[in-house]
C-alpha positions as CSV (number, residue, x, y, z in Angstrom):
1,M,-1.0,27.2,8.6
2,K,2.2,27.2,10.6
3,K,5.3,25.4,9.3
4,I,5.3,21.7,10.2
5,R,7.9,20.9,12.8
6,A,9.8,17.7,12.9
7,G,11.2,15.5,15.7
8,V,10.9,12.2,17.5
9,V,8.4,10.4,19.6
10,T,8.2,7.2,21.6
11,A,5.9,4.4,20.8
12,A,2.9,3.5,22.9
13,V,2.8,0.3,25.0
14,V,2.4,-2.8,22.8
15,L,-0.8,-4.7,23.5
16,V,-2.1,-7.9,21.9
17,G,-5.5,-7.9,20.2
18,P,-7.5,-8.2,17.0
19,V,-6.9,-6.1,13.9
20,P,-8.7,-6.4,10.5
21,A,-7.8,-9.9,9.3
22,A,-7.3,-8.9,5.7
23,L,-4.6,-6.5,6.8
24,A,-2.1,-9.1,8.1
25,H,0.3,-10.4,5.5
26,G,0.0,-14.1,4.8
27,G,1.6,-16.8,2.7
28,E,5.3,-16.6,2.1
29,Q,5.6,-12.8,2.4
30,P,7.7,-11.9,5.4
31,P,6.1,-9.7,8.1
32,G,6.4,-6.0,8.0
33,P,5.7,-3.3,5.4
34,R,6.6,-3.8,1.7
35,V,8.2,-1.0,-0.3
36,V,6.2,-0.6,-3.6
37,A,7.9,2.7,-4.8
38,E,10.9,4.7,-3.7
39,G,13.0,7.5,-5.0
40,L,10.2,10.0,-4.5
41,D,10.6,13.7,-3.5
42,N,8.4,14.6,-0.5
43,P,5.5,12.3,-1.4
44,R,2.2,13.5,0.0
45,Q,-1.4,12.6,-1.0
46,L,-2.3,9.2,-2.5
47,N,-5.3,8.5,-4.6
48,W,-6.4,5.9,-7.2
49,D,-6.5,6.4,-11.0
50,Q,-9.7,6.0,-13.1
51,K,-9.5,2.3,-13.3
52,H,-8.5,1.9,-9.6
53,R,-5.4,0.0,-10.7
54,S,-2.7,2.6,-10.1
55,L,-1.8,4.8,-7.2
56,V,-1.6,8.5,-8.0
57,V,1.2,10.1,-5.9
58,A,1.6,13.8,-5.4
59,E,5.3,14.7,-5.0
60,A,5.8,18.2,-3.5
61,G,9.3,18.2,-5.0
62,R,12.7,19.2,-3.7
63,G,12.8,23.0,-4.2
64,G,15.3,24.3,-6.7
65,D,18.1,26.8,-7.3
66,Q,16.2,30.0,-6.6
67,C,17.3,30.4,-3.0
68,T,16.6,33.0,-0.3
69,E,17.2,33.0,3.5
70,M,13.8,31.2,3.8
71,G,14.6,28.3,1.4
72,C,14.9,27.3,-2.2
73,A,12.3,27.2,-5.0
74,G,12.2,25.5,-8.4
75,P,9.9,23.4,-10.8
76,T,10.6,20.0,-9.2
77,G,7.0,19.0,-8.1
78,A,5.5,16.0,-10.0
79,V,2.6,13.5,-10.1
80,S,3.7,9.9,-10.4
81,L,1.8,6.6,-10.9
82,V,2.5,3.3,-9.1
83,E,0.9,0.7,-11.4
84,R,-0.5,-2.4,-9.8
85,P,1.0,-1.7,-6.3
86,W,-0.1,-5.1,-5.1
87,S,2.0,-6.9,-7.7
88,R,5.5,-8.2,-7.0
89,T,7.3,-5.5,-9.1
90,P,5.0,-2.4,-9.4
91,A,6.0,0.0,-12.2
92,V,6.5,3.6,-11.3
93,S,6.3,6.5,-13.9
94,T,6.0,10.3,-13.9
95,V,2.8,11.5,-15.6
96,A,3.1,15.3,-14.9
97,E,6.0,17.4,-13.7
98,G,7.4,20.9,-13.5
99,F,5.2,22.1,-10.6
100,I,6.6,24.8,-8.3
101,S,8.3,23.5,-5.2
102,Y,9.7,25.3,-2.2
103,A,12.0,23.5,0.3
104,A,14.9,23.6,2.6
105,P,18.3,23.7,0.8
106,D,18.6,19.9,1.2
107,G,15.2,19.4,-0.5
108,S,13.4,18.5,2.7
109,F,10.1,19.8,4.1
110,A,8.9,20.9,0.7
111,V,5.7,22.7,-0.1
112,G,4.3,22.5,-3.6
113,A,2.2,19.9,-5.4
114,N,0.9,18.5,-2.1
115,G,-2.3,16.8,-3.6
116,A,-3.3,15.0,-6.7
117,D,-6.3,13.0,-7.9
118,A,-7.5,11.5,-11.2
119,T,-10.3,13.2,-13.0
120,D,-13.0,11.5,-15.0
121,V,-10.9,11.8,-18.2
122,R,-8.4,9.1,-18.8
123,G,-4.8,10.2,-18.2
124,E,-5.9,13.5,-16.6
125,Y,-5.1,14.7,-13.1
126,I,-6.0,17.6,-10.8
127,V,-3.2,18.9,-8.7
128,A,-3.4,21.0,-5.6
129,G,-0.4,23.3,-5.6
130,Y,0.8,26.6,-7.1
131,D,0.5,28.0,-10.6
132,P,3.9,27.8,-12.3
133,A,3.1,31.1,-14.2
134,G,2.8,33.0,-11.0
135,P,5.2,34.0,-8.2
136,P,6.5,31.1,-6.1
137,M,4.3,30.1,-3.2
138,Q,2.1,33.2,-3.4
139,N,-0.7,31.9,-5.6
140,G,-2.4,28.7,-4.3
141,S,-4.1,27.0,-7.3
142,L,-5.8,23.9,-8.5
143,L,-4.3,22.8,-11.8
144,V,-5.2,20.2,-14.4
145,A,-2.4,18.2,-16.1
146,G,-2.5,15.4,-18.6
147,S,-1.6,14.3,-22.1
148,S,-3.6,14.6,-25.3
149,D,-4.4,11.7,-27.6
150,E,-1.3,12.5,-29.5
151,G,0.8,12.3,-26.3
152,E,1.3,16.0,-26.0
153,P,1.4,17.1,-22.3
154,Y,-0.9,20.0,-21.2
155,L,-1.3,22.0,-18.0
156,F,-4.0,24.6,-17.4
157,P,-5.4,26.4,-14.3
158,Y,-8.5,24.9,-12.9
159,A,-9.2,27.4,-10.1
160,D,-7.4,30.3,-8.5
161,L,-7.6,29.5,-4.8
162,Q,-5.6,32.5,-3.7
163,A,-8.2,34.8,-5.4
164,A,-11.0,33.0,-3.7
165,E,-9.2,33.4,-0.4
166,E,-8.7,37.1,-1.0
167,E,-12.4,37.6,-2.0
168,L,-14.1,35.3,0.6
169,N,-11.6,34.7,3.4
170,P,-13.9,32.2,5.1
171,D,-12.0,31.9,8.3
172,G,-11.5,35.6,8.7
173,A,-7.7,35.2,9.3
174,Q,-4.6,36.2,7.3
175,I,-5.0,36.0,3.5
176,E,-3.1,32.9,2.6
177,S,-3.7,29.8,0.5
178,N,-1.8,26.5,1.0
179,P,-3.7,23.8,-0.9
180,Y,-2.8,20.4,0.7
181,A,-5.1,17.7,-0.7
182,T,-7.7,17.4,-3.4
183,L,-10.5,15.0,-4.2
184,F,-12.3,14.7,-7.5
185,V,-16.0,13.8,-7.2
186,D,-17.4,12.1,-10.3
187,E,-21.1,12.8,-10.4
188,D,-21.8,10.5,-13.4
189,P,-19.3,7.7,-14.0
190,K,-20.9,6.9,-17.4
191,S,-19.8,10.3,-18.8
192,S,-16.8,12.6,-18.6
193,R,-16.3,16.2,-17.9
194,D,-19.1,16.3,-15.3
195,G,-17.4,16.2,-11.9
196,Y,-16.2,18.7,-9.4
197,A,-13.3,19.0,-7.0
198,L,-12.8,19.5,-3.3
199,V,-9.6,21.0,-2.0
200,A,-8.3,21.0,1.5
201,D,-6.6,24.4,1.9
202,A,-4.6,24.3,5.1
203,A,-3.8,28.0,5.3
204,A,-7.4,29.1,4.6
205,N,-8.8,26.6,7.1
206,T,-11.3,25.7,4.4
207,V,-12.3,22.9,2.1
208,W,-13.1,24.6,-1.2
209,K,-15.7,23.2,-3.7
210,V,-14.6,23.9,-7.3
211,E,-17.3,23.4,-10.0
212,P,-16.1,24.0,-13.5
213,D,-18.3,24.7,-16.5
214,F,-16.6,22.8,-19.3
215,S,-19.0,24.2,-21.8
216,T,-17.1,27.4,-21.6
217,Q,-13.7,25.9,-22.3
218,T,-12.0,26.6,-25.6
219,E,-8.7,25.7,-27.1
220,E,-7.4,29.1,-26.0
221,S,-8.8,29.3,-22.5
222,P,-9.7,27.1,-19.6
223,P,-13.3,26.6,-18.4
224,E,-15.0,29.1,-16.1
225,Y,-15.8,27.8,-12.7
226,E,-17.6,28.6,-9.4
227,I,-15.7,28.2,-6.1
228,T,-17.4,28.1,-2.8
229,A,-16.4,27.3,0.8
230,W,-17.7,23.8,1.4
231,A,-16.4,23.5,5.0
232,V,-14.8,26.1,7.2
233,W,-13.1,26.0,10.6
234,P,-12.6,29.1,12.7
235,T,-9.2,30.7,13.1
236,T,-7.5,30.8,16.5
237,V,-4.1,32.2,15.6
238,L,-2.8,35.6,16.6
239,P,-2.8,38.5,14.2
240,D,0.8,37.9,13.1
241,G,-0.2,34.4,12.0
242,T,1.5,32.5,14.8
243,D,-0.3,30.0,17.0
244,D,-1.7,31.2,20.4
245,P,-0.4,28.5,22.8
246,E,-3.1,29.6,25.3
247,G,-6.0,29.4,22.8
248,P,-7.7,26.5,21.1
249,A,-5.9,24.6,18.4
250,E,-6.8,25.3,14.7
251,F,-8.2,22.5,12.7
252,V,-6.0,23.1,9.6
253,P,-7.4,20.6,6.9
254,T,-4.7,18.5,5.3
255,S,-6.3,15.4,3.9
256,L,-9.4,14.1,2.1
257,A,-11.0,10.8,1.3
258,A,-14.4,9.4,0.3
259,D,-16.3,6.2,1.0
260,A,-18.5,4.2,-1.3
261,H,-21.6,6.2,-0.2
262,G,-20.1,9.6,-1.2
263,N,-19.3,10.7,2.4
264,V,-16.2,12.8,2.7
265,Y,-13.5,12.5,5.4
266,V,-11.4,15.5,6.3
267,G,-8.3,15.2,8.5
268,G,-6.8,18.2,10.3
269,L,-3.4,19.1,11.7
270,G,-4.8,20.5,14.9
271,S,-1.9,23.0,15.3
272,E,0.4,20.0,15.8
273,R,-0.6,19.7,19.5
274,P,-1.0,16.3,21.1
275,G,-4.6,15.1,20.9
276,E,-5.9,18.3,19.2
277,A,-6.2,16.8,15.7
278,S,-9.4,15.3,14.4
279,V,-11.0,13.5,11.4
280,V,-14.5,14.7,10.5
281,Q,-17.0,12.8,8.3
282,F,-19.3,14.9,6.1
283,S,-22.1,14.0,3.7
284,A,-21.6,14.8,0.1
285,A,-23.5,18.0,0.7
286,G,-21.2,19.1,3.4
287,T,-23.2,18.2,6.5
288,E,-21.1,17.0,9.4
289,L,-22.0,13.4,10.3
290,D,-19.4,12.1,12.6
291,R,-16.1,13.0,14.2
292,W,-13.1,11.2,15.7
293,D,-10.8,13.2,18.1
294,G,-7.6,12.6,20.0
295,F,-5.2,12.4,17.1
296,T,-2.0,14.4,16.6
297,A,-0.9,16.1,13.4
298,V,-3.1,14.2,10.9
299,T,-1.7,14.3,7.4
300,G,-3.6,11.4,5.7
301,V,-6.9,9.6,5.8
302,A,-8.4,6.6,4.0
303,V,-11.5,4.4,4.4
304,D,-12.0,0.7,3.5
305,D,-15.1,-1.3,4.4
306,G,-15.8,-0.3,8.0
307,Y,-12.3,0.9,8.8
308,L,-10.8,4.4,9.1
309,Y,-7.0,4.8,8.6
310,V,-5.3,7.9,9.9
311,S,-1.7,9.1,9.4
312,Q,-0.1,10.9,12.4
313,L,3.0,12.6,11.0
314,F,4.9,12.5,14.3
315,G,3.1,9.8,16.1
316,P,1.1,10.6,19.3
317,T,3.3,13.4,20.5
318,P,4.8,16.1,18.2
319,P,8.4,17.2,19.0
320,L,9.6,20.6,20.1
321,P,11.4,22.8,17.6
322,P,15.2,22.5,17.5
323,G,17.0,24.4,20.3
324,E,14.1,24.3,22.8
325,T,14.5,22.4,26.1
326,P,11.9,19.6,26.2
327,A,9.5,19.5,29.1
328,D,9.7,16.7,31.6
329,E,6.8,14.9,30.0
330,A,8.3,15.2,26.4
331,P,9.6,12.0,24.9
332,P,13.4,11.5,24.8
333,T,15.2,11.3,21.5
334,S,15.1,7.6,20.6
335,G,17.1,7.7,17.3
336,E,14.0,6.4,15.5
337,V,12.1,8.3,12.8
338,P,8.6,9.2,14.3
339,G,5.2,8.5,12.8
340,Q,2.2,6.3,13.1
341,V,-0.8,5.0,11.1
342,V,-3.8,4.3,13.2
343,V,-6.8,2.1,12.3
344,L,-10.2,1.9,13.9
345,H,-13.7,0.6,13.1
346,R,-15.6,3.7,12.1
347,H,-19.1,2.2,12.7
348,H,-18.3,1.2,16.4
349,E,-18.9,3.7,19.1
350,D,-15.7,4.2,21.2
351,A,-13.9,1.8,18.8
352,Q,-10.5,0.5,19.9
353,R,-7.6,2.0,18.0
354,W,-4.6,0.1,16.7
355,A,-1.4,1.5,15.3
356,V,1.8,0.6,13.4
357,D,4.9,2.7,13.3
358,V,5.4,4.3,9.9
359,P,8.1,7.0,9.4
360,L,6.7,10.5,8.8
361,P,3.5,9.2,7.0
362,A,1.3,11.4,4.8
363,G,-1.2,10.2,2.2
364,L,-3.1,6.9,2.6
365,A,-5.0,4.7,0.1
366,A,-7.0,1.5,0.6
367,D,-7.9,-0.8,-2.3
368,G,-11.0,-2.5,-0.9
369,H,-9.3,-5.8,-0.6
370,G,-7.5,-5.2,2.7
371,N,-4.3,-3.6,1.2
372,V,-3.4,-0.2,2.6
373,Y,-0.7,2.0,1.2
374,A,1.1,5.0,2.8
375,A,3.4,7.8,1.6
376,V,6.3,7.5,4.0
377,N,9.2,9.9,4.8
378,S,6.8,12.4,3.4
379,V,9.0,15.4,4.3
380,A,12.2,14.0,2.7
381,P,13.6,14.1,-0.9
382,A,14.4,10.9,-2.8
383,E,17.8,10.5,-1.1
384,G,16.5,11.2,2.4
385,I,17.7,13.7,5.1
386,A,21.1,13.3,6.6
387,A,21.7,13.5,10.3
388,G,23.1,16.7,11.6
389,P,22.4,20.0,13.4
390,E,20.3,21.3,10.5
391,N,18.0,18.2,10.5
392,P,15.0,19.0,12.7
393,V,13.9,15.4,12.9
394,G,16.8,14.5,15.2
395,T,18.0,11.5,13.2
396,A,18.6,10.5,9.6
397,V,15.5,10.0,7.5
398,G,15.1,7.7,4.5
399,G,14.0,8.8,1.1
400,G,10.4,9.4,0.1
401,A,8.6,6.2,-0.7
402,V,5.3,4.4,-0.8
403,W,4.8,1.3,1.4
404,E,2.1,-1.4,1.6
405,L,1.4,-1.6,5.3
406,D,1.2,-4.7,7.5
407,F,-1.0,-4.5,10.6
408,S,-0.2,-8.0,11.9
409,D,2.0,-6.4,14.7
410,A,-0.3,-3.5,15.4
411,Y,-0.5,-2.3,19.0
412,R,-3.3,-0.7,21.0
413,V,-3.4,3.0,21.4
414,D,-5.8,5.3,23.1
415,P,-7.0,8.7,21.9
416,V,-4.6,11.4,23.3
417,E,-6.2,13.8,25.7
418,P,-5.4,17.4,24.8
419,A,-3.4,19.4,27.3
420,E,-5.4,21.9,29.3
421,G,-4.9,25.5,28.1
């Protein structure tokens, strides 16, 4: 997976039309999004806890003091909980911390604990990131973090994704693991320690299935597990790992969600090219069922009733990297932070798409009652990114946060047609 670039986009033409009624704020609450948590470092995936009452937030961290020319590393990644996010004053707490993070010197654009989900054990979470016991950013792993009944924290490796990539290399490209999202699948809600995990590995172009055998776990060692490639997309990059601008875009899975029937939705970055990103629906067994194309740089997905929600990190058009002269058709710098969340009815053929502007969104979560939450400013540390020549976004960015979205002012958008190669 290439490094995510940042920049600005222009909004699509605003049109008037229907959106899901439950998504528009009512009563005395003013229109617009509502901040439910702030002060987060590079917030990414959102999920629900075991009781579906708290949001699980993966924070990729802010790097650290181990710096090289490429950036800075440190144990600043975390998993946080936002309790009762629909309430007037949601409580925010850190439930696991110390995960390896790699970021720019100002703490922006971090890579680390990108994904997190609750397991079927109360107070326990699976984390898609890197093993703190290994070299920074060279050992993609799935970890388990939690607290014992006595309140003692624990952390143990759940699966070595880098080893699986080295052994299997499903996409046949460079050997690299960058776990970006995870989804815990509870096979029997009436019992514990019986589920498995899916992991979207952006660098491997693969969704891994990790099936642990907890009967082999002891106090001294983690459980044995089987890891298989659940879904794979072909590589299209050049041998040096860079994107071939003349070739097809890579899928690059970044996000996972499931519906009430066990179907799994996978969002892809699409090489950050306009219209080249997609969301694919699979059965629980991994059979492709449906597909929605025409997105750009998908970094989050969620489903609720008949609706599909999709985060576009930069909005409909990704920016060019700093220093490059934009093409005539590229959007001008507007001074606004880019990003969109798009909603469509997933059971309707050629469904209309509606969007709201959300700054640099990533993970999404829907609660089944019409409330939709998004991780915003997802490439920024808690204090945000200052404007300046080193800021690739082109304008100042606020700190990492979670918002409850308001679709009452949503505007119509069309799928973006990919450029001809």
